[in-house]
N, C-alpha and C positions, 0 to 999 in steps of 0.2 A: 504494500500500500504506500502511496506517495504521501510524504509528510507535508504539512502546511508550509514549512520552511522551504522545501524544495519547490513547491508551487510558486511561492512568492519570488524565489530566485529566478525561476523560469520566466515569470511575467516581467521581472526587471530586465532580463536579457532581451525579451521581445520588445519592450518599450525602447531599450537602447538601440536595437536594430532599426526600429521604425524611426527613431529620432535621427539616426545616421542617414537613413534613406531620405527623410524630409530635408535634412541639411544639404545633402547632395543635390536634391531636386531644386532647392532654393538657389544654390550656387549655379545650377544649370539655367537659371533665369525663369523658372516656372512662376506663373501668377498664382494668386490666392485661390482662384477659381479652379485651378488644376487639381485633379484628384491626387491624394497623397500616395506614395508608393505602398504597395501591399507587402506585408511581411508575414511570414509564417514560421512557427517553431514547432518541431516534432519532438515530443518527449516520450521516453519509455515509461508507460504507466506503472510498471512494477517498481522502479527505483527512482524515477524522476530525472534520469540522465538525458541530456539533450543529444539527439541523434541526427538532427538536420535543421539547418536554418535556410530560409529562402527569402529573397527580396526581388520584387518585380516592380520596376519603375517605368511607367509609360510617360515618356518625356515629350511626346508629340502634342503641340498645341493646335494642330489642325489646319488653319487657313493657309492658303498658298503664300500670301505675302509674308506671314510670320516664318514659314518654313524656309523661304528664300533668304530672309534676313538672318535667321539663325545659322544656316549653312554658310552664308557669306561671312559671318563673324567667327567662324571656326567652331561652332557648336552644332555639329551635324547629328548628334545622337538622337534617335527617335525612341529607342527603348534600350533598357539595360536590365538584364536578369542575372541573379547570382544564387547559387546553391552550394552549401558546404555540408558535407556528411562527416559525422564523427563516429569512430569505432574504437573498441579497446585495442591498445597497442602496448606491447611489452617493451619496456625501456629499463635496462639495468636490473632485470629480475622482478620488476613491479609492473602492474597493469595500470595504464592511464587512458582516459578517453581523449583522443587527439583528432584533429582534422585528418581524414584519410583521402578525401576527394573533394575537389572544387570545380564547378563548371560555371563559367561566365559567358553569357551570350549577349552581344550588343548588336544593335542595328543602327546604321548611319546612312543619312541621305548623302547623295553626291550632287554636286552642282556643276552643271554643264553650261557652256555658252553657245549661243546660236552661231551659225556660219558667218553672219555679219558682225559678230562680236559684241552686239549691243544688248541683247535680251537674255540674261541668264535664266535657266530653267532647271527644275529638279531632274536628275538622272536616276538610274536604277539604285535601289537600296543595296548597301553592302552589309553582309552579315559576318561578324567576327566571333569565333568560338575559341575559348581558352579552357581546355579540359586538363586538369592537373591531378595526378595521384601523388599523395605524400607517403613516402616510404623511407626506410633506413634512418629512423629516429635514433639518436645517440644520447647517451648520458654525458652531461657536462657537470663536473663537480670540482670544487676547489675549497681550499682551506686558507684562512688568513689569520694573522695574529698581529695585534697592535703592540708595538714595543714602546715603552716609555724610555726616557733618558736614563733611568736607573737600571735598566735591564741589559 
């Protein structure tokens, strides 16, 4: 059974992920009318362990004039999705829940100019995929000692 403490921690993580997404959307120039990015968190119901985080941000404001302006200003992203999966990983003889896979999918508009060079228009959308598996975790340990002048 999941404890109330674990549930509160999971909710805090979800709120943090949503806040990060909202902050990124704000930096991308979204207006207040734009829907906030959707965040999801998957939690193992038996022990409350976070097993997956997702963030879906639809950055497209829709009208052609805005799309052309954003693409011309170097803000061509129309959508950005992120998923991170966590699994148990053995590190130094102990088991830890660590990121084991991450997939980021972004869609960006391209800006093309007409043959006469005067009227830019939107070209085909480009899709970028970044699929990463995290492996070969290692232990890093160190010891330190503070020496005073008398030692």
